[in-house]
N, C-alpha and C positions, 0 to 999 in steps of 0.2 A: 751200059756202054753201047749195046746194040741200038737202043732207042735214040740215043744221042747221035750215033753215026747215021741212023736213017732220018735224022732231022725232026723226029717226033716230039722230042724234049730238048730243051736247051742245057739242062744239067739236073743234078739231084742233090738232095740234102738228107741228113739223118737227124734222129732226135734221141737224146739221152744215151749216146754211145761212148764207150771208153776210148782213150787214146790209142790203145792197141788195136781195137776194131776200126777206128778211123784210119789209121795208117794202113792197115790191111786193105780195106776197101778202096782207098785213095790210090794205092799201088796198083790196082787193077783198072779202075776208071776214076779219074780225079773228081772229087766232089767239090760243090760250090759252097755248101753251108752245113753247119752243125748247130742244131738248136738244143739248148739245155737250160734248165732253170739256173738263174744267176742273179744274186742281189747281195747286199750286205749280209743278209742272214742265211743264204744258201751259197756257200763258197766252194762246193766240191769241184767246179771246173778248174780251180786254181791248182789242184793236185797235178793235172797233166793236160787236160783238154785245151785250155786256153793256149798254152805254149805249143802245143801239137798244131792247133789251127793257125797260129802265127806262123810258125815254121813252114807249113805246107801251103800257106796262102789261101787258107779257107776262111770264109766269113763265119764268125761266131755270132749266133743269134740268141741273145739272152731273153728267155721268156720269164715272165713273172718278176721283172726288174724292180718292181715296188713291193716285193715280198707278199704276194697274194693280197695286195691292198693295204697291208699293215703299215708299210712306210709311205703310204699316201694318206695316212690318218683315216683310213677307210674302215678300220675295225677298232672298236673300243670295247664293246660288250659281246663276247663271243656267244652269249646265250641269246642274243637278238638275231644271230644269223639264221637264215631260213632253213628249215628242217632238212632240206635235201642239198644244202650248201656242202660242197666237198671239204671245205675247211674244217667242218665238224668232225671229220674222220682223221685229221692230221694231229699228230701228238703235240705240236707246238701250240695248238688251240685248246688243249684240254685244261681242266681246272687245276691240274698240278703245275703245268708249264707256263700258262698264260700270264699269271701275276708277274713273273720274272720278265717275260717278254714285253709285257705292257710297260713295265718300268724303262726298258730300253727305248720303247717307242716314245715315251714322254721326254726322255733326254734327247732323243733324235729330233723331235719336234721343236724343243727349245733351240737346238743348234740352227735348224732351218729358219726360225724366227729371227735369231740373231744375224743370220747371213742374208735376210731379206728375200728368201725364196720359200716356195712351199715345200712341204715334205716330199711330195712326188718328184719335184724338181731337183731336190737334193739327192734323192735316191737314184734318179736316172742320170744325173751329173756324175755320181760315183761310178755307176756301171760304164758309162761311155768313156770315162777317164781311164779305164783299165787297158785300153789298147785301141789302136786305130782300126783294127780287124773286127771290132765289136760293134753290133747294132742291137738295139733293144726294141722289144715289141710288148709294150704294156697293154694289157687287155682292157678295153673300156667300151661301153655302149653309149656313154654320155659325151655329147659334143663338147660341153664345157671342160671336161677332163682332157679331151684331145687338145684343146686350145691351151690349157694350163701346161700340158706336158711339152708342147712345142714352143711355148713362149720364151724359154731359156735355151733353145737349142744350140746357140753359139757359145754359151758359157763354159769358160775354162775353170775348172775347180782348182784353187790353189793347193800345192802339195801339203801344206800344213793342215788344211782342212781335210784332205784324203786321209792323212795319218790319224787325225782325231776321230774320224768316223771309223777307221779300221780298228782302233783301240776300243771304241764303244761297242761296235756290233760286229761279231765274228764267231767262229765256230765254238769257241770256249764260253762266250757270254750268252748265246742264245740257248734257251732251255728246250730240250726235246729234239728228236730226229725230224727230218722233213716229212717222211712218210712212216706209216706203221710197217711192220715186218713183211706183211703179205705184199704190199705195193712196192716196197723197197726191192723185193726180190725180182721185180720185173725191170728194174732200172740197171742199165749197164754202166753208167757213169761212175767213176771211182768214188769211194767213200772214204771219209777220214775214220780212223778207229774210234770206237766208242770211248768216251772219256768219263 
């Protein structure tokens, strides 16, 4: 707050905070943005953070909106990931969970083909349809992917398609938690109970 008052920064944002902590900090100095992982297969913000941001007028920044590349058809064979790739440490990519998740990807890709969009465009369209206060930041170093991502920027996803995707990929159908126990302990965003 002192830095804002001094004109040194225009505002601040936080990452992976719970709704309670967002409310607490916002009550002291209004925040501009909350960044949290959000995609069809990482739905934790739906517990409380999305509604809190909407209510308080805070922009919600969805990182990894294409599910760590999975919903951009960027991962098929997890054994081909580079040795130091962070996804190798994530339970959703292990040999126990990946076959279930890959089947979801195949069904998702079929829907994208049917709709005449790329999987990345379908995934981004779903995220952006969740609220006017939401922006998405898909990570990419490839200019072709940037062009692909923005090619359908004005697309409005029909409600029936949103519902179809919600049934296909959700916290009950995705196999494995988003992080292992040690990493998850560092995340403040609310978690669904283990099922």
